[in-house]
Structure formats: C-alpha cells, structure tokens
N, CA, C, O and the ligand as a Tripos MOL2 file, in Angstrom:
@<TRIPOS>MOLECULE
protein
  245   243    62     0     0
PROTEIN
NO_CHARGES

@<TRIPOS>ATOM
      1 N           8.5300  131.5660   33.1630 N.3       1 MET1
      2 CA          9.6430  131.8220   34.0830 C.3       1 MET1
      3 C           9.7140  130.7090   35.1220 C.2       1 MET1
      4 O           8.7050  130.2890   35.6890 O.2       1 MET1
      5 N          10.9220  130.2530   35.3460 N.am      2 ASP2
      6 CA         11.1120  129.1990   36.3410 C.3       2 ASP2
      7 C          11.2130  129.7950   37.7280 C.2       2 ASP2
      8 O          11.9740  130.7280   37.9860 O.2       2 ASP2
      9 N          10.4230  129.2260   38.5970 N.am      3 MET3
     10 CA         10.3930  129.6970   39.9710 C.3       3 MET3
     11 C          11.1760  128.7020   40.8130 C.2       3 MET3
     12 O          10.9120  127.5010   40.7810 O.2       3 MET3
     13 N          12.1250  129.2060   41.5540 N.am      4 LYS4
     14 CA         12.9130  128.2990   42.3900 C.3       4 LYS4
     15 C          12.7860  128.6710   43.8560 C.2       4 LYS4
     16 O          12.6840  129.8430   44.2190 O.2       4 LYS4
     17 N          12.7950  127.6580   44.6690 N.am      5 ALA5
     18 CA         12.7180  127.8780   46.1070 C.3       5 ALA5
     19 C          13.4690  126.7730   46.8240 C.2       5 ALA5
     20 O          13.7410  125.7130   46.2610 O.2       5 ALA5
     21 N          13.7900  127.0380   48.0510 N.am      6 LEU6
     22 CA         14.4460  126.0140   48.8630 C.3       6 LEU6
     23 C          13.4520  124.9130   49.1860 C.2       6 LEU6
     24 O          12.3380  125.1880   49.6330 O.2       6 LEU6
     25 N          13.8490  123.6730   48.9620 N.am      7 CYS7
     26 CA         13.0070  122.5480   49.3400 C.3       7 CYS7
     27 C          13.5650  121.9290   50.6190 C.2       7 CYS7
     28 O          14.7320  121.5420   50.6810 O.2       7 CYS7
     29 N          12.7250  121.8450   51.6200 N.am      8 MET8
     30 CA         13.1800  121.3160   52.9080 C.3       8 MET8
     31 C          13.3700  119.7950   52.8720 C.2       8 MET8
     32 O          13.9960  119.2090   53.7550 O.2       8 MET8
     33 N          12.8200  119.1800   51.8380 N.am      9 ARG9
     34 CA         12.9410  117.7230   51.7450 C.3       9 ARG9
     35 C          14.1250  117.2950   50.9130 C.2       9 ARG9
     36 O          14.7670  116.2820   51.1910 O.2       9 ARG9
     37 N          14.4130  118.0880   49.8740 N.am     10 CYS10
     38 CA         15.5230  117.7290   48.9970 C.3      10 CYS10
     39 C          16.8130  118.2870   49.5920 C.2      10 CYS10
     40 O          17.1340  119.4600   49.4030 O.2      10 CYS10
     41 N          17.5250  117.4710   50.2870 N.am     11 ARG11
     42 CA         18.7330  117.9190   50.9810 C.3      11 ARG11
     43 C          19.9710  117.4060   50.2710 C.2      11 ARG11
     44 O          19.9640  116.3600   49.6230 O.2      11 ARG11
     45 N          21.0330  118.1820   50.4190 N.am     12 ASP12
     46 CA         22.2830  117.7460   49.8020 C.3      12 ASP12
     47 C          23.0770  116.8660   50.7840 C.2      12 ASP12
     48 O          22.5870  116.5010   51.8530 O.2      12 ASP12
     49 N          24.2870  116.5460   50.3980 N.am     13 ALA13
     50 CA         25.0980  115.6290   51.2040 C.3      13 ALA13
     51 C          25.3730  116.1830   52.5980 C.2      13 ALA13
     52 O          25.6350  115.4330   53.5380 O.2      13 ALA13
     53 N          25.3090  117.5200   52.7180 N.am     14 LYS14
     54 CA         25.5460  118.1380   54.0200 C.3      14 LYS14
     55 C          24.2460  118.3760   54.7820 C.2      14 LYS14
     56 O          24.2160  119.0690   55.7990 O.2      14 LYS14
     57 N          23.1640  117.7750   54.2560 N.am     15 ASN15
     58 CA         21.8570  117.8700   54.9020 C.3      15 ASN15
     59 C          21.2910  119.2880   54.8960 C.2      15 ASN15
     60 O          20.5330  119.6670   55.7880 O.2      15 ASN15
     61 N          21.6650  120.0600   53.8880 N.am     16 LYS16
     62 CA         21.1010  121.3980   53.7430 C.3      16 LYS16
     63 C          20.0200  121.3780   52.6770 C.2      16 LYS16
     64 O          20.1450  120.6670   51.6800 O.2      16 LYS16
     65 N          18.9540  122.1560   52.8770 N.am     17 PRO17
     66 CA         17.9190  122.2480   51.8430 C.3      17 PRO17
     67 C          18.5090  122.7830   50.5400 C.2      17 PRO17
     68 O          19.3990  123.6340   50.5620 O.2      17 PRO17
     69 N          18.0230  122.2910   49.4240 N.am     18 THR18
     70 CA         18.5450  122.7110   48.1220 C.3      18 THR18
     71 C          17.4850  123.4560   47.3260 C.2      18 THR18
     72 O          16.2850  123.2930   47.5490 O.2      18 THR18
     73 N          17.9580  124.2830   46.3850 N.am     19 MET19
     74 CA         17.0470  125.0100   45.5110 C.3      19 MET19
     75 C          16.4600  124.0560   44.4680 C.2      19 MET19
     76 O          17.1840  123.3390   43.7780 O.2      19 MET19
     77 N          15.1430  124.0670   44.3760 N.am     20 GLN20
     78 CA         14.4730  123.2320   43.3800 C.3      20 GLN20
     79 C          13.4100  124.0630   42.6640 C.2      20 GLN20
     80 O          12.9670  125.1020   43.1550 O.2      20 GLN20
     81 N          13.0200  123.5800   41.5040 N.am     21 VAL21
     82 CA         11.9960  124.2860   40.7390 C.3      21 VAL21
     83 C          10.6400  124.0940   41.4130 C.2      21 VAL21
     84 O          10.2740  122.9870   41.8090 O.2      21 VAL21
     85 N           9.9120  125.1880   41.5310 N.am     22 MET22
     86 CA          8.5770  125.1280   42.1160 C.3      22 MET22
     87 C           7.5320  125.0010   41.0130 C.2      22 MET22
     88 O           7.4730  125.8230   40.0990 O.2      22 MET22
     89 N           6.7230  123.9750   41.1110 N.am     23 LEU23
     90 CA          5.6630  123.7720   40.1300 C.3      23 LEU23
     91 C           4.3860  124.4820   40.5800 C.2      23 LEU23
     92 O           4.0540  124.5220   41.7650 O.2      23 LEU23
     93 N           3.6880  125.0360   39.5960 N.am     24 ASP24
     94 CA          2.3680  125.5930   39.8520 C.3      24 ASP24
     95 C           2.3380  126.5850   41.0260 C.2      24 ASP24
     96 O           1.5330  126.4350   41.9450 O.2      24 ASP24
     97 N           3.2120  127.5890   40.9920 N.am     25 PRO25
     98 CA          3.2460  128.5400   42.1090 C.3      25 PRO25
     99 C           1.9750  129.3720   42.2090 C.2      25 PRO25
    100 O           1.4710  129.8810   41.2070 O.2      25 PRO25
    101 N           1.4740  129.5020   43.4010 N.am     26 LYS26
    102 CA          0.2930  130.3230   43.6450 C.3      26 LYS26
    103 C           0.6930  131.4980   44.5400 C.2      26 LYS26
    104 O           1.1740  131.3190   45.6590 O.2      26 LYS26
    105 N           0.4810  132.6960   44.0140 N.am     27 VAL27
    106 CA          0.9010  133.8920   44.7330 C.3      27 VAL27
    107 C          -0.2000  134.3620   45.6720 C.2      27 VAL27
    108 O          -1.3640  134.4530   45.2850 O.2      27 VAL27
    109 N           0.1730  134.6520   46.8840 N.am     28 THR28
    110 CA         -0.7890  135.2130   47.8210 C.3      28 THR28
    111 C          -0.2020  136.4680   48.4550 C.2      28 THR28
    112 O           1.0160  136.6190   48.5560 O.2      28 THR28
    113 N          -1.0770  137.3540   48.8750 N.am     29 GLU29
    114 CA         -0.6360  138.5730   49.5220 C.3      29 GLU29
    115 C          -1.2610  138.6550   50.9050 C.2      29 GLU29
    116 O          -2.4560  138.4260   51.0900 O.2      29 GLU29
    117 N          -0.4230  138.9840   51.8540 N.am     30 LYS30
    118 CA         -0.9210  139.1300   53.2160 C.3      30 LYS30
    119 C          -0.1360  140.2300   53.8950 C.2      30 LYS30
    120 O           1.0940  140.1950   53.9320 O.2      30 LYS30
    121 N          -0.8420  141.2000   54.4270 N.am     31 ASN31
    122 CA         -0.1890  142.3230   55.0960 C.3      31 ASN31
    123 C           0.9090  142.9470   54.2400 C.2      31 ASN31
    124 O           1.9840  143.2990   54.7270 O.2      31 ASN31
    125 N           0.6040  143.0720   52.9470 N.am     32 ASN32
    126 CA          1.5560  143.6750   52.0120 C.3      32 ASN32
    127 C           2.8190  142.8450   51.8080 C.2      32 ASN32
    128 O           3.8290  143.3470   51.3140 O.2      32 ASN32
    129 N           2.7540  141.5970   52.1840 N.am     33 ARG33
    130 CA          3.8830  140.7090   51.9030 C.3      33 ARG33
    131 C           3.4020  139.6520   50.9290 C.2      33 ARG33
    132 O           2.3110  139.0980   51.0670 O.2      33 ARG33
    133 N           4.2190  139.3930   49.9680 N.am     34 TYR34
    134 CA          3.8440  138.4250   48.9370 C.3      34 TYR34
    135 C           4.5880  137.1150   49.1490 C.2      34 TYR34
    136 O           5.7600  137.0850   49.5250 O.2      34 TYR34
    137 N           3.8740  136.0570   48.8970 N.am     35 SER35
    138 CA          4.5150  134.7560   49.0050 C.3      35 SER35
    139 C           3.9560  133.8330   47.9330 C.2      35 SER35
    140 O           2.9000  134.0920   47.3570 O.2      35 SER35
    141 N           4.6750  132.7670   47.6800 N.am     36 ALA36
    142 CA          4.2220  131.7890   46.6910 C.3      36 ALA36
    143 C           4.2280  130.4090   47.3200 C.2      36 ALA36
    144 O           5.1310  130.0450   48.0730 O.2      36 ALA36
    145 N           3.2020  129.6600   46.9900 N.am     37 LYS37
    146 CA          3.1390  128.2670   47.4160 C.3      37 LYS37
    147 C           3.0880  127.3950   46.1830 C.2      37 LYS37
    148 O           2.4210  127.7260   45.2020 O.2      37 LYS37
    149 N           3.7960  126.2820   46.2350 N.am     38 GLY38
    150 CA          3.7860  125.3910   45.0930 C.3      38 GLY38
    151 C           4.3280  124.0320   45.4920 C.2      38 GLY38
    152 O           4.4530  123.6980   46.6700 O.2      38 GLY38
    153 N           4.6430  123.2670   44.4640 N.am     39 LYS39
    154 CA          5.1700  121.9290   44.7220 C.3      39 LYS39
    155 C           6.5540  121.7860   44.1400 C.2      39 LYS39
    156 O           6.8720  122.3270   43.0810 O.2      39 LYS39
    157 N           7.3650  121.0430   44.8600 N.am     40 CYS40
    158 CA          8.7140  120.7640   44.3910 C.3      40 CYS40
    159 C           8.6570  119.8380   43.1770 C.2      40 CYS40
    160 O           7.9790  118.8110   43.1940 O.2      40 CYS40
    161 N           9.3860  120.2240   42.1130 N.am     41 ALA41
    162 CA          9.3870  119.4210   40.8870 C.3      41 ALA41
    163 C          10.0830  118.0780   41.1100 C.2      41 ALA41
    164 O           9.8420  117.1250   40.3690 O.2      41 ALA41
    165 N          10.9160  118.0010   42.0960 N.am     42 LYS42
    166 CA         11.7090  116.7980   42.3030 C.3      42 LYS42
    167 C          11.0000  115.8000   43.2290 C.2      42 LYS42
    168 O          10.8970  114.6170   42.9030 O.2      42 LYS42
    169 N          10.5130  116.2750   44.3750 N.am     43 CYS43
    170 CA          9.9600  115.3340   45.3500 C.3      43 CYS43
    171 C           8.4450  115.4780   45.5270 C.2      43 CYS43
    172 O           7.8100  114.6360   46.1610 O.2      43 CYS43
    173 N           7.8680  116.5510   44.9630 N.am     44 GLY44
    174 CA          6.4150  116.7250   45.0800 C.3      44 GLY44
    175 C           5.9780  117.3000   46.4130 C.2      44 GLY44
    176 O           4.7820  117.4370   46.6720 O.2      44 GLY44
    177 N           6.9370  117.6350   47.2570 N.am     45 GLY45
    178 CA          6.6010  118.2190   48.5610 C.3      45 GLY45
    179 C           6.1490  119.6590   48.4350 C.2      45 GLY45
    180 O           6.4160  120.3170   47.4300 O.2      45 GLY45
    181 N           5.4700  120.1400   49.4470 N.am     46 ASN46
    182 CA          5.0110  121.5260   49.4430 C.3      46 ASN46
    183 C           6.1850  122.4730   49.6220 C.2      46 ASN46
    184 O           7.1240  122.2130   50.3740 O.2      46 ASN46
    185 N           6.0910  123.5980   48.8900 N.am     47 MET47
    186 CA          7.1240  124.6180   48.9880 C.3      47 MET47
    187 C           6.4980  125.9580   49.2980 C.2      47 MET47
    188 O           5.3230  126.1990   49.0220 O.2      47 MET47
    189 N           7.3020  126.8180   49.8740 N.am     48 PHE48
    190 CA          6.8390  128.1360   50.2590 C.3      48 PHE48
    191 C           7.9890  129.1160   50.1050 C.2      48 PHE48
    192 O           9.1370  128.8180   50.4340 O.2      48 PHE48
    193 N           7.6490  130.3000   49.5930 N.am     49 LYS49
    194 CA          8.7050  131.2850   49.4170 C.3      49 LYS49
    195 C           8.1400  132.6910   49.5230 C.2      49 LYS49
    196 O           7.0580  132.9710   49.0080 O.2      49 LYS49
    197 N           8.8690  133.5710   50.1890 N.am     50 PHE50
    198 CA          8.4780  134.9740   50.1790 C.3      50 PHE50
    199 C           8.9530  135.6140   48.8890 C.2      50 PHE50
    200 O          10.0320  135.3020   48.3840 O.2      50 PHE50
    201 N           8.1340  136.5130   48.3610 N.am     51 LEU51
    202 CA          8.4600  137.1800   47.1080 C.3      51 LEU51
    203 C           8.5350  138.6840   47.3080 C.2      51 LEU51
    204 O           7.8890  139.2430   48.1950 O.2      51 LEU51
    205 N           9.3400  139.3300   46.4660 N.am     52 SER52
    206 CA          9.2540  140.7790   46.3920 C.3      52 SER52
    207 C           7.9850  141.1180   45.6210 C.2      52 SER52
    208 O           7.4350  140.2760   44.9110 O.2      52 SER52
    209 N           7.5300  142.3480   45.7650 N.am     53 LYS53
    210 CA          6.3290  142.7670   45.0510 C.3      53 LYS53
    211 C           6.5440  142.6330   43.5420 C.2      53 LYS53
    212 O           5.6340  142.2700   42.7960 O.2      53 LYS53
    213 N           7.7470  142.9290   43.1250 N.am     54 GLU54
    214 CA          8.0890  142.8540   41.7020 C.3      54 GLU54
    215 C           7.9560  141.4260   41.1850 C.2      54 GLU54
    216 O           7.3650  141.1920   40.1310 O.2      54 GLU54
    217 N           8.5030  140.4820   41.9260 N.am     55 ASP55
    218 CA          8.4170  139.0760   41.5200 C.3      55 ASP55
    219 C           6.9720  138.5930   41.4970 C.2      55 ASP55
    220 O           6.5620  137.8450   40.6090 O.2      55 ASP55
    221 N           6.2120  139.0360   42.4900 N.am     56 ALA56
    222 CA          4.8120  138.6230   42.5400 C.3      56 ALA56
    223 C           4.0720  139.1180   41.3010 C.2      56 ALA56
    224 O           3.2390  138.4070   40.7400 O.2      56 ALA56
    225 N           4.3840  140.3440   40.8800 N.am     57 GLY57
    226 CA          3.7510  140.9000   39.6900 C.3      57 GLY57
    227 C           4.0750  140.1000   38.4500 C.2      57 GLY57
    228 O           3.2150  139.9040   37.5920 O.2      57 GLY57
    229 N           5.3030  139.6370   38.3490 N.am     58 LYS58
    230 CA          5.7140  138.8300   37.1930 C.3      58 LYS58
    231 C           4.9760  137.5070   37.1680 C.2      58 LYS58
    232 O           4.5630  137.0410   36.1070 O.2      58 LYS58
    233 N           4.8120  136.9110   38.3150 N.am     59 LEU59
    234 CA          4.1970  135.5880   38.3820 C.3      59 LEU59
    235 C           2.7100  135.6260   38.0920 C.2      59 LEU59
    236 O           2.1400  134.6500   37.6050 O.2      59 LEU59
    237 N           2.0850  136.7490   38.3900 N.am     60 LYS60
    238 CA          0.6360  136.8200   38.2080 C.3      60 LYS60
    239 C           0.2460  136.8960   36.7470 C.2      60 LYS60
    240 O          -0.8990  136.6170   36.3920 O.2      60 LYS60
    241 N           1.2030  137.2780   35.8850 N.am     61 LYS61
    242 CA          0.8770  137.4320   34.4660 C.3      61 LYS61
    243 C           0.6000  136.0760   33.8140 C.2      61 LYS61
    244 O           0.3080  136.0130   32.6200 O.2      61 LYS61
    245 ZN         11.8950  118.6140   46.9910 Zn       62 ZN62
@<TRIPOS>BOND
     1     1     2 1
     2     2     3 1
     3     3     4 2
     4     3     5 am
     5     5     6 1
     6     6     7 1
     7     7     8 2
     8     7     9 am
     9     9    10 1
    10    10    11 1
    11    11    12 2
    12    11    13 am
    13    13    14 1
    14    14    15 1
    15    15    16 2
    16    15    17 am
    17    17    18 1
    18    18    19 1
    19    19    20 2
    20    19    21 am
    21    21    22 1
    22    22    23 1
    23    23    24 2
    24    23    25 am
    25    25    26 1
    26    26    27 1
    27    27    28 2
    28    27    29 am
    29    29    30 1
    30    30    31 1
    31    31    32 2
    32    31    33 am
    33    33    34 1
    34    34    35 1
    35    35    36 2
    36    35    37 am
    37    37    38 1
    38    38    39 1
    39    39    40 2
    40    39    41 am
    41    41    42 1
    42    42    43 1
    43    43    44 2
    44    43    45 am
    45    45    46 1
    46    46    47 1
    47    47    48 2
    48    47    49 am
    49    49    50 1
    50    50    51 1
    51    51    52 2
    52    51    53 am
    53    53    54 1
    54    54    55 1
    55    55    56 2
    56    55    57 am
    57    57    58 1
    58    58    59 1
    59    59    60 2
    60    59    61 am
    61    61    62 1
    62    62    63 1
    63    63    64 2
    64    63    65 am
    65    65    66 1
    66    66    67 1
    67    67    68 2
    68    67    69 am
    69    69    70 1
    70    70    71 1
    71    71    72 2
    72    71    73 am
    73    73    74 1
    74    74    75 1
    75    75    76 2
    76    75    77 am
    77    77    78 1
    78    78    79 1
    79    79    80 2
    80    79    81 am
    81    81    82 1
    82    82    83 1
    83    83    84 2
    84    83    85 am
    85    85    86 1
    86    86    87 1
    87    87    88 2
    88    87    89 am
    89    89    90 1
    90    90    91 1
    91    91    92 2
    92    91    93 am
    93    93    94 1
    94    94    95 1
    95    95    96 2
    96    95    97 am
    97    97    98 1
    98    98    99 1
    99    99   100 2
   100    99   101 am
   101   101   102 1
   102   102   103 1
   103   103   104 2
   104   103   105 am
   105   105   106 1
   106   106   107 1
   107   107   108 2
   108   107   109 am
   109   109   110 1
   110   110   111 1
   111   111   112 2
   112   111   113 am
   113   113   114 1
   114   114   115 1
   115   115   116 2
   116   115   117 am
   117   117   118 1
   118   118   119 1
   119   119   120 2
   120   119   121 am
   121   121   122 1
   122   122   123 1
   123   123   124 2
   124   123   125 am
   125   125   126 1
   126   126   127 1
   127   127   128 2
   128   127   129 am
   129   129   130 1
   130   130   131 1
   131   131   132 2
   132   131   133 am
   133   133   134 1
   134   134   135 1
   135   135   136 2
   136   135   137 am
   137   137   138 1
   138   138   139 1
   139   139   140 2
   140   139   141 am
   141   141   142 1
   142   142   143 1
   143   143   144 2
   144   143   145 am
   145   145   146 1
   146   146   147 1
   147   147   148 2
   148   147   149 am
   149   149   150 1
   150   150   151 1
   151   151   152 2
   152   151   153 am
   153   153   154 1
   154   154   155 1
   155   155   156 2
   156   155   157 am
   157   157   158 1
   158   158   159 1
   159   159   160 2
   160   159   161 am
   161   161   162 1
   162   162   163 1
   163   163   164 2
   164   163   165 am
   165   165   166 1
   166   166   167 1
   167   167   168 2
   168   167   169 am
   169   169   170 1
   170   170   171 1
   171   171   172 2
   172   171   173 am
   173   173   174 1
   174   174   175 1
   175   175   176 2
   176   175   177 am
   177   177   178 1
   178   178   179 1
   179   179   180 2
   180   179   181 am
   181   181   182 1
   182   182   183 1
   183   183   184 2
   184   183   185 am
   185   185   186 1
   186   186   187 1
   187   187   188 2
   188   187   189 am
   189   189   190 1
   190   190   191 1
   191   191   192 2
   192   191   193 am
   193   193   194 1
   194   194   195 1
   195   195   196 2
   196   195   197 am
   197   197   198 1
   198   198   199 1
   199   199   200 2
   200   199   201 am
   201   201   202 1
   202   202   203 1
   203   203   204 2
   204   203   205 am
   205   205   206 1
   206   206   207 1
   207   207   208 2
   208   207   209 am
   209   209   210 1
   210   210   211 1
   211   211   212 2
   212   211   213 am
   213   213   214 1
   214   214   215 1
   215   215   216 2
   216   215   217 am
   217   217   218 1
   218   218   219 1
   219   219   220 2
   220   219   221 am
   221   221   222 1
   222   222   223 1
   223   223   224 2
   224   223   225 am
   225   225   226 1
   226   226   227 1
   227   227   228 2
   228   227   229 am
   229   229   230 1
   230   230   231 1
   231   231   232 2
   232   231   233 am
   233   233   234 1
   234   234   235 1
   235   235   236 2
   236   235   237 am
   237   237   238 1
   238   238   239 1
   239   239   240 2
   240   239   241 am
   241   241   242 1
   242   242   243 1
   243   243   244 2
@<TRIPOS>SUBSTRUCTURE
     1 MET1         2 RESIDUE 1 A MET
     2 ASP2         6 RESIDUE 1 A ASP
     3 MET3        10 RESIDUE 1 A MET
     4 LYS4        14 RESIDUE 1 A LYS
     5 ALA5        18 RESIDUE 1 A ALA
     6 LEU6        22 RESIDUE 1 A LEU
     7 CYS7        26 RESIDUE 1 A CYS
     8 MET8        30 RESIDUE 1 A MET
     9 ARG9        34 RESIDUE 1 A ARG
    10 CYS10       38 RESIDUE 1 A CYS
    11 ARG11       42 RESIDUE 1 A ARG
    12 ASP12       46 RESIDUE 1 A ASP
    13 ALA13       50 RESIDUE 1 A ALA
    14 LYS14       54 RESIDUE 1 A LYS
    15 ASN15       58 RESIDUE 1 A ASN
    16 LYS16       62 RESIDUE 1 A LYS
    17 PRO17       66 RESIDUE 1 A PRO
    18 THR18       70 RESIDUE 1 A THR
    19 MET19       74 RESIDUE 1 A MET
    20 GLN20       78 RESIDUE 1 A GLN
    21 VAL21       82 RESIDUE 1 A VAL
    22 MET22       86 RESIDUE 1 A MET
    23 LEU23       90 RESIDUE 1 A LEU
    24 ASP24       94 RESIDUE 1 A ASP
    25 PRO25       98 RESIDUE 1 A PRO
    26 LYS26      102 RESIDUE 1 A LYS
    27 VAL27      106 RESIDUE 1 A VAL
    28 THR28      110 RESIDUE 1 A THR
    29 GLU29      114 RESIDUE 1 A GLU
    30 LYS30      118 RESIDUE 1 A LYS
    31 ASN31      122 RESIDUE 1 A ASN
    32 ASN32      126 RESIDUE 1 A ASN
    33 ARG33      130 RESIDUE 1 A ARG
    34 TYR34      134 RESIDUE 1 A TYR
    35 SER35      138 RESIDUE 1 A SER
    36 ALA36      142 RESIDUE 1 A ALA
    37 LYS37      146 RESIDUE 1 A LYS
    38 GLY38      150 RESIDUE 1 A GLY
    39 LYS39      154 RESIDUE 1 A LYS
    40 CYS40      158 RESIDUE 1 A CYS
    41 ALA41      162 RESIDUE 1 A ALA
    42 LYS42      166 RESIDUE 1 A LYS
    43 CYS43      170 RESIDUE 1 A CYS
    44 GLY44      174 RESIDUE 1 A GLY
    45 GLY45      178 RESIDUE 1 A GLY
    46 ASN46      182 RESIDUE 1 A ASN
    47 MET47      186 RESIDUE 1 A MET
    48 PHE48      190 RESIDUE 1 A PHE
    49 LYS49      194 RESIDUE 1 A LYS
    50 PHE50      198 RESIDUE 1 A PHE
    51 LEU51      202 RESIDUE 1 A LEU
    52 SER52      206 RESIDUE 1 A SER
    53 LYS53      210 RESIDUE 1 A LYS
    54 GLU54      214 RESIDUE 1 A GLU
    55 ASP55      218 RESIDUE 1 A ASP
    56 ALA56      222 RESIDUE 1 A ALA
    57 GLY57      226 RESIDUE 1 A GLY
    58 LYS58      230 RESIDUE 1 A LYS
    59 LEU59      234 RESIDUE 1 A LEU
    60 LYS60      238 RESIDUE 1 A LYS
    61 LYS61      242 RESIDUE 1 A LYS
    62 ZN62       245 GROUP 0 **** ****
C-alpha cells in the first residue's frame, strides 16, 4: 500500500506543501494516537503524518 503524506519541502507553484509518497513508514503510538514517520520519495526529506487506528493496523502488517 502506498502511503502518502504532505511534504513540507516539496512545494507547488503556490508554495504549498504537496502530497508525496512516503518511503519506509514507521508507525508509532503515543497516548493512543498513531503516527507514521518516513522519507519523501521525491526529495528524501523527513515526513510525518497522523494516522487513524485503522490505517496504523494496515501498515503494521
Ligand atoms: Zn519531498
């Protein structure tokens, strides 16, 4: 499954962050909130995204 997140480095012509594919997402849980950390497939920058519990379950498989 392709994981996408906003990349703060990859900006469009209007200087807004764009959705990019996240490589090697690592799911973490904190205070019952799930998040994923990974790398942007385009620029290699760090990415971060909050996940629903359902999405986190899918990614852990
Ligand atoms: Zn990027």
